[in-house]
C-alpha positions in Angstrom: -36.8 -35.5 2.0 -40.0 -34.8 0.0 -39.4 -32.7 -3.0 -41.4 -29.4 -3.1 -41.5 -29.0 -6.9 -41.1 -30.7 -10.2 -39.9 -29.7 -13.6 -42.5 -29.6 -16.5 -40.6 -31.0 -19.4 -43.3 -30.0 -21.9 -43.2 -26.3 -20.8 -39.8 -24.9 -21.6 -37.9 -22.0 -23.1 -34.5 -21.5 -24.6 -32.0 -19.0 -23.3 -28.3 -18.7 -24.3 -28.7 -22.0 -26.1 -29.9 -23.8 -22.9 -33.4 -25.1 -22.2 -35.1 -23.9 -19.0 -38.2 -25.6 -17.6 -41.2 -24.3 -15.7 -41.6 -25.6 -12.1 -44.7 -26.7 -10.3 -45.1 -27.1 -6.6 -45.7 -30.7 -5.4 -46.6 -29.7 -1.8 -47.7 -26.7 0.3 -45.1 -24.6 2.1 -45.3 -21.3 3.9 -43.1 -18.2 4.2 -41.9 -17.0 7.6 -44.5 -14.4 8.6 -41.7 -12.6 10.6 -39.6 -12.1 7.5 -40.3 -8.6 6.2 -39.3 -9.7 2.8 -42.2 -12.1 2.3 -45.7 -10.7 1.9 -47.4 -13.7 0.5 -49.5 -16.5 2.2 -47.4 -19.2 0.8 -47.1 -21.7 -2.1 -49.7 -24.3 -2.6 -49.5 -27.7 -4.2 -50.0 -27.5 -8.0 -49.0 -23.8 -8.1 -46.8 -22.9 -11.2 -43.6 -21.1 -10.8 -40.9 -19.6 -13.1 -38.3 -21.4 -15.1 -35.0 -23.1 -14.1 -32.4 -25.1 -16.0 -32.1 -27.9 -13.5 -33.0 -28.8 -9.8 -29.5 -27.4 -8.9 -31.0 -23.9 -9.4 -33.7 -24.1 -6.7 -33.3 -25.9 -3.3 -36.0 -28.3 -2.1 -35.2 -27.1 1.4 -36.5 -23.9 3.1 -39.2 -21.6 1.7 -37.3 -20.5 -1.3 -39.3 -20.1 -4.5 -39.1 -18.8 -8.1 -42.1 -17.0 -9.5 -45.0 -15.0 -8.0 -47.3 -17.2 -5.9 -50.6 -17.5 -7.8 -49.1 -16.1 -11.1 -46.4 -18.1 -12.8 -44.6 -15.2 -14.6 -41.5 -15.3 -16.7 -38.9 -15.5 -14.0 -35.8 -17.4 -15.3 -33.0 -18.7 -13.1 -30.3 -20.7 -14.9 -26.6 -21.4 -15.3 -24.7 -21.7 -12.0 -27.4 -19.9 -10.0 -28.7 -21.1 -6.7 -31.9 -19.9 -4.9 -32.1 -21.4 -1.4 -33.0 -20.7 2.2 -35.8 -18.1 2.2 -34.7 -16.7 -1.1 -37.5 -15.5 -3.5 -37.3 -14.4 -7.1 -40.3 -13.1 -9.0 -41.3 -10.9 -11.9 -40.0 -10.5 -15.4 -36.4 -11.2 -14.3 -33.5 -13.3 -15.5 -30.8 -14.5 -13.1 -27.6 -16.2 -14.2 -24.7 -17.6 -12.1 -26.0 -15.9 -8.9 -26.6 -16.9 -5.3 -29.9 -15.7 -3.9 -31.1 -16.0 -0.3 -32.8 -12.6 -0.2 -35.8 -11.2 -2.0 -35.6 -10.1 -5.7 -38.3 -8.9 -8.1 -38.2 -6.7 -11.1 -39.3 -5.9 -14.6 -37.0 -6.6 -17.6 -34.2 -7.1 -15.1 -30.9 -9.1 -15.6 -28.8 -10.2 -12.6 -25.5 -12.0 -13.3 -22.7 -13.4 -11.1 -24.2 -11.8 -8.0 -24.9 -12.7 -4.4 -28.1 -11.3 -2.8 -28.3 -12.6 0.7 -30.0 -12.4 4.1 -32.8 -9.8 4.2 -31.5 -7.8 1.2 -34.2 -6.6 -1.2 -33.8 -5.9 -4.9 -37.2 -4.5 -5.7 -38.7 -3.3 -9.0 -35.3 -2.9 -10.6 -36.5 -1.5 -13.9 -34.4 -2.4 -16.9 -31.5 -3.0 -14.4 -28.5 -5.1 -14.5 -26.6 -6.3 -11.4 -23.3 -8.0 -12.2 -20.7 -9.4 -9.9 -22.3 -7.8 -6.9 -22.6 -8.8 -3.2 -25.8 -7.5 -1.6 -26.6 -8.5 2.0 -27.8 -7.4 5.4 -30.9 -5.3 5.2 -29.8 -3.5 2.1 -32.5 -2.3 -0.3 -32.4 -1.5 -4.0 -35.5 0.0 -5.6 -36.4 1.3 -9.0 -33.3 0.8 -11.0 -30.3 1.4 -13.1 -27.1 -0.6 -13.5 -25.0 -1.9 -10.6 -21.7 -3.6 -11.4 -18.9 -5.0 -9.2 -20.6 -3.6 -6.0 -20.8 -4.5 -2.4 -24.0 -3.2 -0.8 -24.5 -4.1 2.8 -25.9 -3.2 6.3 -28.9 -0.8 6.1 -27.9 0.8 2.8 -30.5 1.9 0.4 -30.5 2.7 -3.3 -33.8 4.2 -4.4 -35.2 5.6 -7.5 -33.4 6.8 -10.6 -34.1 6.7 -14.3 -30.7 5.8 -15.7 -29.0 5.5 -12.4 -25.6 3.7 -12.8 -23.3 2.4 -10.1 -20.1 0.7 -11.1 -17.3 -0.9 -9.0 -18.8 0.6 -5.8 -19.0 -0.3 -2.2 -22.0 1.0 -0.2 -21.9 0.1 3.5 -23.5 0.9 6.8 -26.4 3.3 6.4 -25.2 4.8 3.2 -27.9 5.9 0.8 -28.2 6.8 -2.9 -31.6 8.5 -3.3 -33.2 9.9 -6.4 -36.1 12.3 -5.7 -37.5 12.7 -9.2 -38.1 10.6 -12.3 -35.8 12.8 -14.4 -32.8 12.6 -12.1 -29.9 10.4 -13.2 -27.2 9.8 -10.5 -24.0 8.2 -11.6 -21.5 6.6 -9.2 -18.4 5.0 -10.7 -15.5 3.3 -8.9 -16.5 4.9 -5.7 -16.9 3.9 -2.0 -19.9 5.1 0.1 -19.7 4.1 3.8 -21.4 4.6 7.1 -24.2 7.3 7.1 -23.3 8.9 3.8 -26.0 10.1 1.3 -25.8 10.7 -2.4 -29.0 12.0 -4.0 -30.6 13.8 -6.9 -28.6 14.3 -10.1 -25.2 14.0 -8.6 -22.2 12.3 -10.1 -19.6 10.6 -7.9 -16.6 9.2 -9.9 -13.6 7.4 -8.5 -14.2 8.9 -5.1 -14.8 7.9 -1.4 -17.7 9.3 0.6 -17.7 8.2 4.3 -18.8 9.3 7.7 -21.9 11.6 7.4 -20.8 13.0 4.1 -23.6 14.3 2.0 -23.7 15.0 -1.8 -26.8 16.4 -3.5 -28.1 18.6 -6.4 -26.2 18.5 -9.7 -22.8 18.3 -8.0 -20.0 16.4 -9.7 -17.2 14.8 -7.6 -14.2 13.2 -9.2 -11.2 11.5 -7.7 -12.0 13.0 -4.3 -12.5 12.1 -0.6 -15.5 13.4 1.3 -15.7 12.4 4.9 -17.0 13.3 8.4 -19.9 15.8 8.2 -18.8 17.4 4.9 -21.4 18.2 2.3 -21.4 19.0 -1.4 -24.4 20.5 -3.3 -25.7 22.7 -6.0 -23.7 22.5 -9.2 -20.4 22.3 -7.5 -17.6 20.5 -9.3 -14.7 18.9 -7.3 -11.7 17.1 -8.7 -8.8 15.7 -6.6 -10.2 17.4 -3.5 -10.5 16.3 0.1 -13.5 17.8 2.0 -13.6 16.9 5.7 -15.0 17.9 9.1 -17.9 20.3 8.6 -16.7 21.9 5.4 -19.1 22.7 2.5 -18.8 23.2 -1.2 -21.9 24.3 -3.1 -23.4 26.7 -5.6 -21.3 26.8 -8.8 -18.0 26.5 -6.9 -15.1 24.6 -8.4 -12.2 23.0 -6.6 -9.2 21.0 -7.7 -6.1 19.5 -6.0 -7.2 21.0 -2.7 -8.2 20.3 0.9 -11.3 22.0 2.4 -11.3 21.5 6.2 -12.8 22.8 9.4 -16.0 24.9 9.0 -14.9 26.4 5.6 -17.4 27.3 2.9 -16.8 27.5 -0.8 -19.8 28.7 -2.7 -21.4 30.8 -5.5 -18.8 31.0 -8.4 -15.7 30.7 -6.2 -12.7 28.7 -7.5 -10.1 27.0 -5.3 -7.0 25.4 -6.8 -4.0 23.7 -5.3 -4.8 25.0 -1.9 -5.6 24.1 1.7 -8.6 26.0 3.1 -9.2 25.8 6.8 -11.0 27.3 9.8 -14.0 29.5 9.2 -12.9 30.5 5.7 -15.6 31.9 3.4 -14.7 31.9 -0.3 -17.7 33.1 -2.4 -18.8 35.3 -5.3 -16.2 35.1 -8.1 -13.2 34.9 -5.8 -10.3 32.7 -6.8 -7.9 31.2 -4.3 -4.7 29.4 -5.5 -1.5 27.8 -4.2 -2.0 28.1 -0.5 -0.1 25.2 1.1 -0.5 23.5 4.4 2.1 25.7 6.1 0.3 28.8 4.7 -3.3 27.7 4.5 -6.1 30.1 3.6 -8.6 30.9 6.4 -10.0 34.3 5.4 -13.2 35.6 3.9 -13.2 36.9 0.3 -15.9 37.5 -2.3 -14.0 39.0 -5.2 -10.6 39.0 -6.8 -7.7 36.5 -7.3 -5.6 35.4 -4.3 -2.6 33.5 -5.5 -0.1 32.7 -2.7 2.8 32.4 -5.1 2.2 35.8 -6.7 1.6 37.4 -3.4 4.9 36.1 -2.1 6.7 37.5 -5.2 5.1 40.9 -4.8 6.0 41.0 -1.1 9.7 40.1 -1.8 12.3 43.0 -1.4 12.9 45.1 -4.5 16.0 44.2 -6.5 18.8 46.7 -6.4 20.1 48.3 -9.5 23.7 47.9 -10.7 26.0 50.9 -10.9 25.1 51.3 -14.6 21.5 51.7 -13.5 20.4 49.3 -16.3 20.6 45.7 -14.9 19.2 44.5 -11.6 21.4 42.5 -9.4 20.3 39.0 -8.4 19.6 38.3 -4.8 22.3 36.0 -3.4 19.7 33.8 -1.9 18.3 32.9 -5.3 20.5 30.8 -7.6 19.8 30.5 -11.3 22.8 28.3 -12.1 22.3 24.7 -13.0 22.8 22.2 -10.2 24.1 19.4 -12.4 25.4 18.5 -15.9 25.7 15.4 -17.9 29.1 13.8 -17.2 30.0 12.9 -20.8 33.6 11.9 -19.7 32.2 9.2 -17.5 31.1 5.7 -18.7 27.6 5.8 -20.2 25.2 2.8 -20.4 22.8 1.7 -23.1 19.2 1.1 -22.0 16.1 0.6 -24.1 18.3 1.2 -27.2 19.4 4.6 -26.0 22.5 5.9 -24.2 22.2 7.2 -20.7 24.7 9.4 -19.0 25.8 9.9 -15.4 25.1 13.3 -13.8 27.7 15.5 -12.0 26.8 18.1 -9.4 27.8 21.7 -10.3 27.1 23.0 -6.8 26.4 21.8 -3.3 23.0 20.4 -2.6 23.2 20.3 1.2 19.7 18.9 1.7 20.9 15.6 0.1 24.5 15.8 1.3 25.8 16.3 -2.2 28.9 18.4 -2.9 29.9 20.1 -6.2 31.7 17.6 -8.5 30.0 14.6 -7.0 28.9 11.9 -9.6 25.3 10.6 -9.5 23.2 8.1 -11.4 22.1 7.8 -15.0 19.7 9.9 -17.1 18.8 9.9 -20.7 18.8 13.7 -20.7 18.1 16.8 -18.6 14.4 16.2 -19.0 14.7 13.3 -16.5 15.9 15.4 -13.5 14.7 18.9 -12.6 17.4 21.6 -12.2 15.2 23.1 -9.4 14.7 21.9 -5.9 17.0 19.4 -4.1 15.9 16.3 -6.1 18.8 14.0 -7.0 19.6 10.7 -8.6 22.3 8.8 -6.7 24.5 5.7 -7.0 23.6 3.6 -10.0 19.9 4.6 -10.3 18.6 5.1 -13.8 15.8 7.5 -15.1 14.8 7.0 -18.7 12.2 8.0 -21.3 9.9 10.8 -20.2 10.2 9.9 -16.6 10.9 12.8 -14.2 12.4 13.2 -10.8 11.5 16.6 -9.3 11.1 18.8 -6.2 12.9 17.2 -3.3 12.6 13.5 -4.3 15.6 11.1 -4.3 16.2 8.1 -6.4 19.1 5.9 -5.4 21.0 2.6 -5.5 19.9 0.5 -8.5 16.3 1.6 -9.1 14.8 2.2 -12.6 12.4 5.0 -13.3 11.0 4.8 -16.8 8.3 5.6 -19.4 6.3 8.6 -18.1 6.6 7.9 -14.4 7.1 10.7 -11.9 8.9 10.8 -8.6 8.0 14.1 -6.8 7.5 15.8 -3.4 9.9 14.3 -0.8 9.5 10.8 -2.0 12.3 8.3 -1.9 12.8 5.3 -4.3 15.7 3.0 -3.5 17.0 -0.5 -3.6 16.1 -2.4 -6.8 12.6 -0.9 -7.2 11.1 -0.1 -10.6 8.5 2.6 -11.3 7.1 2.6 -14.8 4.1 3.6 -17.0 2.3 6.7 -15.7 2.9 5.8 -12.1 3.5 8.6 -9.6 5.3 8.3 -6.3 5.0 11.5 -4.3 4.8 13.3 -1.0 6.6 11.4 1.7 6.2 7.9 0.2 9.1 5.4 0.4 9.5 2.6 -2.2 12.4 0.1 -1.7 13.4 -3.5 -2.1 12.4 -5.0 -5.4 9.0 -3.4 -5.4 7.3 -2.6 -8.7 5.0 0.4 -9.2 3.5 0.5 -12.7 0.6 1.5 -15.0 -1.4 4.4 -13.5 -0.7 3.6 -9.9 -0.3 6.4 -7.3 1.8 6.1 -4.1 1.6 9.1 -1.8 1.3 10.4 1.7 3.7 8.4 3.9 3.1 5.0 2.1 5.9 2.4 2.5 6.2 -0.1 -0.3 9.0 -2.7 0.0 10.3 -6.2 -0.7 8.6 -7.8 -3.8 5.3 -5.9 -3.5 3.6 -5.0 -6.8 1.3 -2.0 -7.2 -0.4 -1.7 -10.6 -3.5 -0.7 -12.6 -5.1 2.4 -11.1 -4.3 1.6 -7.5 -3.9 4.4 -5.0 -1.8 3.8 -1.9 -1.9 6.4 0.9 -0.7 6.1 4.5 -0.2 2.3 4.3 2.4 -0.4 4.3 2.6 -2.9 1.5 5.4 -5.6 1.8 6.5 -9.1 1.0 4.9 -10.3 -2.2 1.6 -8.5 -1.8 -0.2 -7.7 -5.0 -2.5 -4.6 -5.4 -4.4 -3.7 -8.5 -7.1 -1.0 -9.1 -7.7 -0.5 -5.4 -7.6 2.2 -2.8 -5.4 1.3 0.3 -4.9 4.0 3.0 -5.5 4.8 6.6 -2.6 2.8 8.2 -3.6 -0.4 6.3 -1.0 -3.1 6.4 -0.8 -5.6 3.5 1.8 -8.3 3.6 2.6 -11.9 2.8 1.0 -13.1 -0.5 -2.2 -11.1 0.0 -4.1 -10.0 -3.1 -6.2 -6.8 -3.3 -8.1 -6.3 -6.6 -11.3 -5.0 -8.2 -11.6 -1.6 -6.6 -11.3 -2.8 -3.0 -11.2 0.0 -0.4 -9.0 -0.9 2.6 -8.3 1.5 5.5 -8.8 1.9 9.3 -5.7 0.0 10.1 -6.9 -3.2 8.4 -4.3 -6.0 8.1 -4.1 -8.6 5.4 -1.4 -11.3 5.3 -0.7 -14.8 4.1 -3.2 -15.6 1.2 -5.8 -13.2 2.3 -7.9 -11.9 -0.6 -9.8 -8.6 -0.9 -11.8 -7.3 -3.8 -14.6 -4.8 -4.4 -17.0 -7.7 -5.4 -17.0 -10.1 -2.5 -15.2 -8.3 0.3 -12.3 -10.0 2.3 -11.7 -13.7 2.4 -8.9 -14.8 4.8 -6.4 -17.4 3.7 -8.5 -18.1 0.6 -7.5 -21.0 -1.6 -8.6 -19.0 -4.6 -6.2 -16.3 -3.6 -3.4 -18.8 -3.3 -4.2 -20.0 -6.8 -4.4 -16.4 -8.1 -1.1 -15.6 -6.5 0.7 -18.6 -8.1 -0.9 -17.8 -11.4 0.5 -14.3 -11.3 3.9 -15.3 -9.8 5.7 -15.4 -13.1 4.1 -12.1 -14.1 5.3 -10.6 -10.8 8.9 -11.7 -11.6 8.9 -9.9 -14.8 10.9 -6.6 -14.5 9.9 -4.0 -17.1 13.5 -3.3 -17.9 16.5 -5.1 -19.4 18.9 -6.8 -17.0 22.0 -6.0 -18.9 23.1 -2.6 -19.9 25.9 -2.1 -22.4 28.3 0.7 -21.6 29.2 3.3 -24.1 33.0 2.6 -23.5 34.2 -0.9 -24.0 37.1 -0.4 -21.6 34.8 0.1 -18.6 32.6 -2.5 -17.0 28.8 -1.9 -16.8 28.2 -1.7 -13.1 24.4 -2.0 -13.6 24.3 -5.3 -15.4 
């Protein structure tokens, strides 16, 4: 094979302590005229190009080239980078440890650890940095900012934007990030844009998913939220922990938190919605405030002024309390109990854990929802701070709740589980078996954790998620309606929508898995390079973390407070 270029040893530069050499074409070769990414007549013999560290950086096959034909430029490609196929890199741009088969040009641009493939364009990426990204299909990126740990594919477009920043994001299908003015500064962090979604102008999308035909514009700020179907967000609206679906809209100066906006609902002007489900043709506008409307009592009306709090409204609608014969003290309704439902059973054997004593609990009254009768002994707590006296929540068998951990509402912790640190078990969640929940982790709604599963750090397990066997959920992972089993490992990722993760599968780096996707064996998914099935690297990663997986964040032996009794939790 005839080489198409040579290295000029007397024309070199130094970068990161490495020498890079200018290239010169040794033969003519032409670009494919049908390739929309190439608008040049070709490279001619003797034409100077950019700089490379060695011939491993630029293939002698295909029409790939480094530098602008007819103008050498200061393009630098080095390290483990490979430019091949029809890949083309030009302009004042530095590329390190990347794989390029698409078209890249820019001004003062740095690209590291990236893959830019097929007909993808990265064009005039001013002052930009692309790190650990996977850009392919007919995706286009124009006029700059920072992109980190991203997957941008299909017909996606990212255009314009002084100071635009996109971190740990996945932009698929026909999704768009559009900046319509030089002063706009969109920011998208740890987010997922898919299908035909659009984010434009001075919006901020943080730790959220936007899918379907979801649309976000103006100065809106969306945090930890889920926008889907034909929902739209605009104006200066601020959303936090909010689901907006179907044809719902939130705009103006509206604020929502911990809520679901569904149907054809509209939230606008200075309206506030907190901890509520808003459905149907609801119109919440003006300075109206709506709070604490649950699914079974969702809000569907139209209001433009005042505070509407479902909990306060329920209290005001309750029957008036009758006075006693003395006329001074009201009697307490027999349906409302103010007595404690449990006490610390000091006469039972205690156990020492994390250097502190833990005591068994004893029911003071019946808790029919859990089949508990008055006098029945339960698991261990450090104090009453660990188990709410309200609701039907309970700690059964030899389960232990320690530190600032809390079991509340209707949740159940049983068998030999350990809940520790500041973890919270809430809703109707169930944690059983030998499971461990630690750190700031939350298990809520109808989630079920069992086996020897570990939920730790800031992980959240909710909806009807099922976590079992030796699965481990950590970092800032969020698990919704999904099954995670065997020895699967999930970190800093979003898994929901009937996803099924099993075997030794690894899910990391802000991956977004849903729509019934199944991973098994040594499948590997991350937010950088997508999904790789039965990947040897995943197998290596799994075995490297195997010992870490085995570590339980609690002591195996617990010393009882009374020497005469055996510690049943050892």
